[in-house]
Steps between C-alpha positions, in 0.01 A plus 500: 500500500297438806652483840513165678249422774804499736589858402132620532500352848825705603369814337165461683689449833682816451179695434336336792774585752525863367147549623612455860441853628341666803246662255378152392442390856831344588717583808808579298576658161756299298740751355642276229416164329759359277564199294839328578787634295829322461680846510346568840185663636479833666391507863516880523121521546354282770289307575611316190398173352715315257329213307719200436428196279565159669469144388211408268379147470311396192295189461372401152134377501247398229319756305810592427568731791782567759410560865766724650590571865704816492683623817549877544680666770415849618780679684339773698761754622479765769759752643447588851609859578632598842188689597286185427335399835322181372680165557624335181281208525189712530600680176543165321173362635318811351677465165433131476122550581477759225676270246288197588178717480599632161587152355164364588298770343528287186672167537442428131773767413259679260354168356850366426516244775289250684622593855752695697635342819702670763734220603729662770702799595827562676652825640826618410744766619819615323730530800375575852490861576465589130176687416387269202304189572193327367310183417501246209151360415491190291208448264385224292295589194308207330419556140454318174597562141470320160773244494618635157468864577577657848316816386152327493324454832297177519 
């Protein structure tokens, strides 16, 4: 059985984000990219990105096809050690720039989507003084599939 277009997009995002390394011309090397797991995700290796599915809007259209707007949240985690001298917001700025750069290499998500839009981002911290913090990046992926078969791109 073929994977749905939605699943193909999520898998392609993981592959894209795993390519964020200094060797590939980025400022940072992402140590771990994970899909969201109900049982929990490991934040042992940082920087870490956890890919979370959000709301998906589907609009039926003639042909018959469905146009979908799929929201995805990227939780980008970092742990600041005591010997780290850079300000936290500088670290976040560098990670965000790398994520945005990687996402725009192929906004069609490997031919599975019409477009990738970065909608917004918001920083987070667990508790002031704790070393873990990061940024949540909200994406909107626009794609189409056959109305009667979500595995067939139209």
